[in-house]
N, C-alpha and C positions, 0 to 999 in steps of 0.2 A: 234594516239601519245599514249592521257590519256587513253587509253583500256586496249594502249599494258605495259604500265609504272601500269594497273592496272592487267595483267595477270602476270608481272614477282614479283611483291608485294604476289601477295597472289599464287609464285609458293614457292617463298622466305620463305611466312608462312611455307607449306606445310615440308617443309625441316625444316624448323628450330623444329613446332613439332613431323618429322618424328623420330629428331636427340635427342628429349630427352625419346623416348620408346626402353622398353624390350619390344617386344615380345614374349610368347611360345606358345606353343598351349597349349589351355584346356583340350583336349582329345579329345579318339577317334573320342565321338557323338554333335564335341559344332568345326564349325568354325571361333570362336572367337577368342580373342588375352584379355590377361592382362596384362592392357599400366599402367606402371608405368617411376616417372619423374627422367632420368637418372641422371638427373646434382644432384639430389638434396640427392639420395640413393651413387652417385660417394665417394660428397662432406665429407659427412660424414663419412664415411668409411676413406677417406685420412684424415683424423682431427682424430677420434681416435686411425689410423697404428699413425700416423707422430711423427717421434720421437724428443721431442722441446728440450731434453734436455738428457744426462745422469750422474749418481754416479759412477765417481770410487774412490776407497779408501775415499778420505775423504773430494775431492775434487767433485762443481756441473761444468761439461760445458756444453758446450752452440753452438760450434762452429761445423760446417759440419765435413770438415777435424778432429777437433778432437775427434768428435764423430767416425769416420771412422776410424781412429789411434786404441782406446779402443774398439771397434766392431772386430776387425784384430783383436785384441794382444790376447782377451778371447779366439773364435773361432780359431787364429792357437794356441794356448794353448790345446785345446781342441782335434781338431781334425790332428794340422799338428806333433805331437811330444806321439811317441813312449814308452807305458808303458812299467816299467823297474819290473820284475816279480821276486819276490823270493819265491814260491811256482811255480813246476811241479804237472802236474795226469798223477799215472799209470792208464788211464782206462780200461787196461783191470779189474782190480781188478772190481769192478761194474755197468761197463758198456756194457749194451749188445754187441755181439760180429758184426764184417764184416754179411755186405751181399753180394751180389754177384749185384753193381747197373752197371755194365761194360754200362747196357745197355743207362744209363745217358749221352754217352761219344758220342754219336752221333745226335748230335741237330737241324747244322746247314743244314737240305733238305730242299726243294724250301714246302713241302705241310705240313712241321711243322714251317717254315717260314709263310707261308699264313695262319696257324692256329695261329698267332700269334697274326698280323696283323690283323685279322676278333674281336679278341678279345679286341685289345687297345682300352681304351677309346677314345669317342670322342671329349668332350668336359669341356677336364683335362688342368691346366695352360699352358700355354705355358712358356718352358722351353731359353734357350738357345740363342737357334736357330732358333725357330719362329716357330714352325710344333708339330701339333698333329697330333692322331690317322686323323684323315680327308684326309689327303692329305696321309701318306701312303696306305687307299683303295681308294681313286678315284684317285690317278694318277698310280697305280700300273704296269695296263701295260704297265707303259712305264720305272719306275723304278725299277722294278725288280728282272731285271734279277746283276742293279748296286749293287742290295739293298746286292740281296744274294752274290755277288764277296765282297761287303764291310766289308761282316759276316764273309765270309771264313779267309779273308784275318785278322781284328782284331784279331782268333784266332793265328794266328801266327806270326805277328810281331806287338809289341807296340808300334812304333817308333812315330807313330803318334795319337794312338789311345785318346791320354790325347787331339788330339783335339776335337774326336767325346765321350768326355768321359765328360766333366765338366759341373758344375750344377751352379745353384743358390736360396742361399737362404738368403728366405725374412723373416723379424721378426715381429710380430702380439702382442701387447702388452696382457697376461694372465690377469690382470687389470688396468681398472682405472687408478690406480699413479702408472703404470711401471714405473723406472727411475730406472733400474738397466738394469747391460747385457742380466742376468739370468732368468729377471720379464716379458721375451721375447721370445715368444715360435715360435723356427726358425721351417718354410717350403720351405720344398727341393723344386725346381721346374729343374728339369735333363733334359739335354738334352734325343731329341728324337731318338738317335738310342742306346744309352748307352742303357733307358727302353725300347727301345723295343729287346733287347739283354739280360738283367734282365725277358723280360717275357718271348721271345722265353725259357729259362732255370728254369722256376716254370714252364711252363705246362709241360715241362719235368720230376721236381719231382713233384708237386703236387700228380699224382699215389703213390707212395714213400711213402708220408709223413708224411702215418697213421700207416708206421711200424715204421718209426723212431723218435715217442714221444708218449706216453701216455694222451697226452689232446689235440690229434687233430684227433676221433676217431670220422666224421660227428659231430660233437658237432659248437655251437655257442656258444657264449657272453653267452649267461646264464646257459649254463652247471652249466660253475666254479659259477655264482654266485646263482648259484639253490645246489650246492656242498658244498659251504661255507653255505650257508642259514638253510639248514637239519641235516648237521653237528649239529652246533651251538642250533641247536632247541631239539638237541637229546639230547647236553652232558647237556645244559639245565634243562631237564624230567629227567633225571637220576641225577641228582643234583653231577655231575661232576666238580672238582674243576680243571676248568681247561682256560686256557689262547687262546687269537685267535691275531697272531700276525701281525700284516699289513706290510711290506719290503717297506721301500723310498730307489727304486735306480735310483742314478742319474745318468744323460744322461747316458744313458743305450745304445741304438742307437751308440752314438759318442765314445762311449768308450770300444769297444770288442775289442779285441787281435786278429789278422788277426792269428796270428802262433799258437793260441789254437785253434782258429776255422778250421783251416786247420787241426791238429788233431785227430780235433773230426771225420770231416769227413775222413776222412785216414779209420781212423779207426770202421767206419760206410761201409765201404767200395767205399767210390764215387771212379772211376778209375783218372789213371792218366790227361789223360783229362778236364775233370769236371774245376778242382783242378785249373790242367793251367790256361784253362778260366776265372775264381774266380780269381786267383790270377793276375791276365794281370787287369783285369777290377780293383783289388781294388789296384793296385800299379798303375794306371794310369788314375786316379779319382783326380778330382782338382771342390772346390769348390771358387765361388766371393759370399760377405756379401752384402743384397739394404740395403746403410743408405740411410730413402727416397727416394728409388727408385733409391737412382747411386752405382753399385757396385764398392766394394773395389779392394784391387789386389789379385789375386786369392792363395789358401791355398791348397797345396799339401796336401795331405792323408799320413798317417801312421800309421794309426789307424778306428773304424769303418765301422759304414754298413750305405750307404744307404737311407735316411727315402721316398726318394721321388720312389726307386725305385721296382717292386713288389714280387721280389727274396730277398728281406734283410727280411720281416718277416720271408720266411719260414726257412733261416739258421739261424735264435736269436731262433725261436722258438726248433731247433733240437741241439742247446747248453745252453739254457736252460731247457731242460731238462737232462742236466747232473748236473743240480742243483737235480731235485728229483733222480736221480738215488743213487746219493748223502746221501739222506736223509732216502730212503727205505733199505742201504744197510745198513745202519746206528739203523734203527728198527728192522730191522732184523736178525741185529747181535748182539740184546738189549740192545746196547748201549742208544736205545732212551725209552723212555719207552713207551705206546701201548694207544689209547688214549683214549678205550675201552675193557674192556673186550669180551664183544663179541657185535657187530656189526660194525656198519663206524669202515675201516682202513686207508682211505684216510686221511693223517695229512694232505697235500698237496696241493693249487691251482695253479696255475702259468696259466693268460693266458695275453702272450707280457712279459712284463715287472713289471705286480701284481700279488704282490706272499703274499696270506697269505698262514701263518702257526698257526696248533692246537697242543700245546703243554703242558709239566704236568709243572705247577709252582713251582718243587723245581729245587733247583741249579744246580746239576749233568746236567740235560736237559738244561738250557738255557745254562750256559754254554760250550758245547759239540755243541748244535747250531750256538754263536757266531763265536763258531770257525770250522764248516764247512761254514755263510755266509763267514767268512773270507778267508780263503781259498782259498774256490771256486771264489771271484770274486776277487783276486787278482792274478790268472790264468788265466783268462777267461779277466782284466779289470775294471773290474766295480767295482763302491763304493756303498759300502751299507748305505747310511748314517742313522748308528743307532741307534742317537740321535733325529731324525724324523722320526723314525717308534712309532706306536702305538701300544698297546697291549691295548685289547678291557676285565677284567676277565667275566669271569662264575665261578658264586656258587666262588668267592673266598674269603680267608680270607683279613685281613688285612697286614698278616704278611706274608702273600702270593706275597703280591700285594708290597709288600718288599723288596722283591727278589727280581719279577723282575726286578722292578727298578733296584735295588744294581745291582744286573749280565750283565742287555740290558742298562740301562740307557734309557729307553724310555718314552714316553711320556703316561698317561696312558687315554682314548677315551672311557669311558661305552659306552651302547646299549643305543637308536643307531647312526648306523655306515654308513659310505659311504662304498662299495665296487661297484666298475664299474660301478658309475652314480650308483645306489641305495637307498634308506634309508635299515638297514639288521638291523633285532633285531628278539630277541627269543617271543618278547611278539606283541602282535597286535599293533602294527605303533599309538601314535599321529595323529589324524588331520592335528596337525604345520608342523610334516612331508610334507604334501602335497601342501604345499601351495607355493614349491620353483615348484614345475611341473603345477599347475597352472597359476602362474604364470609368467610361460614360453610361456603359453599359451599367454595369455596376454599383451606382451610383443610382439607379432605375429600378432597382430590383433591392428598397429595403426590407429587409425583415421584419418589421411590427404590420406590411401591408398583405401575408402571405398569410394571414389569420384568420384574415375576414376574405380573402381573394377563391370566389370558385372556380373551382380547376377550366370553366368553361371560357371566363373572365381573363383566364390566365392566355390564356389559348391568344383571345385577340389582343391580348397587351400584347408577343410574340406577333401579330401578322399584322397589326395596323399601326403598332409603335414603334418593337423594338427592327427587325423588315423595314422599315422605313428611312432608320438613325441609318443602317447599316450600308443599301442599296446606294447613297451618294455619293461613301466612301467604293463600292463597287463597282462602279460603273466607270472607276479613273482609276483606280488603283489598282494591282498586282498585291493583295494580302498575302503575308505569308502562310504558308503550312506552320502550327506551331504552336503548345498549349497550355494555359498557365497554372500548373500544378499543382501551387496552393491553392486552387479551388478542387474539389471531391478529390485533389491528388493526381486527378487529371485523368481516373474513370472512365466508364459507361456509366451512366446507371443506373438508363434505358435504351429497350433496341431502337438507336436513330437509326435505320436501317426500317426497319416499321414504320416510326414516329413520320416517314418523314411521302409517305405515300401518297398519295390522294386522298382524300375523305369515300370515292366511294365503293376502295380496295384495300378497308381495314383501315387506313391513318391517318395519322390529323389534320397531314394539308402545309404542314410548317417547308419551307420551303430549303433547299440542300444552297447553303449561300457560293459554296463554290462553284457547283454545276449554277447557279444562279448568276453569282459572278463573271463568269463566264463569255455564258450568254448573251447578259448586258456590255460588256468591250465588246462583242460579236455588229452588236448595233455601231457599235464607229464606220467599225469595215461599211454596213454598208447604207448611210448616211453619203462615207463619201463616194461611191460608183454613183445615189440620186440624187444627191443635191450637190452639185457644182459647186452652189456660191459660198459656203460655208467659209469664211474666215481661214482655218486651217483645211480646206479637199488640196492642196497642194502641200500637204508633209503627208508620206508616205509612215503610216501609222500601223504597227506591229502588234499583234496580241498573241500569245502564245497559245499554240493546243493542248498545255497541259489545265486541269485546275488545279488554280490554287487558289485555297476560299479560307479564311480563319472565321471558324465554325460558334456560333454562340448562340444557345440554351437553354431550354428553362424547363428543367425536370417535375414532372408533379407529382403529387403526391395527396391521401387520401383528404379530407377533408379544407381542402383549396389550398393547402401548403406548399410548397416547392422552392427549390431551388435552381441557380446559378450555376453553372456544366459549359464551365472552357477546357474546348480539348482537340486534339488531330482526329480529322476525319482523313 
């Protein structure tokens, strides 16, 4: 009897331990797992994301029902009310004419449906129905007939489509002291069926997107950063008086006018079937806001694009290209003075709703730009917060800065400023700008994880997570040679020359960040020679021949322990 009790106790202990673990594969060469205490991480996340109180007007509310009502009112006014418009745009004047996109109307074939299912991510957060891509992939032989029938039915009858086109919005605090609804970042969790429909449409649209926007020609996010960075450096080198204007567009996805969106799509050549299914998806969409895990009442959408489906970013790119066309029209007609007499001519950079403009600090250009933004924003439904926009002067006089502030009323921010998450400067960046990068790495190396991390898991953490964070900066920035002496005194704790060797030469295969950074920046020179259609291809790009790298490593110890070491390589 005692032996039976002992066996049951051991089994209970095993279940308790297994319930506190997250198991994830370390890589193709390892059969080990990373073991993390789930209760601790989940409890910490729940505590950080818990909405304890809200400030509405001048009152602080703490009751759950009051918070749900305040959040519902905020998003109901944002999503559930169609905006009124004072302006309409004649797209025939400045936007490229229609194309033959009638082939997009045939999208619900079995091959296209299966291709969309195969491309669905397997591990995304659950929507209202609780299904992910794994379900559609593993159960395809059973559900493929019903799925195809439901898709075809949704294209013709929308009476029940709202049941399959719902979403949850969960709110994550932007800062630790968030106390207003706008201080929380909405994350949309879309119904799996609606996500499948939009995935099919997105797959059909993707091959044509390059023809519909000047900013999607095989580019990545760093193409925009390089364009802005190099243009600013050229203007600074030529000692031109210019202004770099960063726009602040509030709730961009949530404010899009459906009428304007359909007007642009029809003008660009989208067929009636495509526009019809898109209209049905927009009209039937509903959202429920989660407040501390409790869903509120449904909100019927009357404007905006859903941020959780794969089609919305493509549609937003198409309509934001209208702004680029407006500014180019003003430049070509001489209403906006050129930013340079010879050299870069591209004055606008668009990456989703991150917009940067280069302007002359003269009253005429500033007033015209403000009017273009107002007309475009009114037609599209977007609101540009001019007071929250920032202008960065390039060789501007005090009178120039005063003129900009008088015309636009925006804030002034000197270099270095931030664009797309990276520090932007016309000079060599100070070391202080890189402390945030180092601190981000250090935050991922919490000491309590060390006791449960296998050495192989530590190496995978370096190669798959920490190195990926560094690559984004290495492709665009010249990182300096310097060390943080407060970490291990800046001393080497292992022979990194040996550790950085490939696996077949006895090393761990950890890349040298200095060498890799130089190689990644050489890629821009290759693209400049081979892809002349890139927006920055006309700008001279210089890559220093020396290796400059800020190297961040993990030192491995017995028992799966490690320490963070940042040093001078």
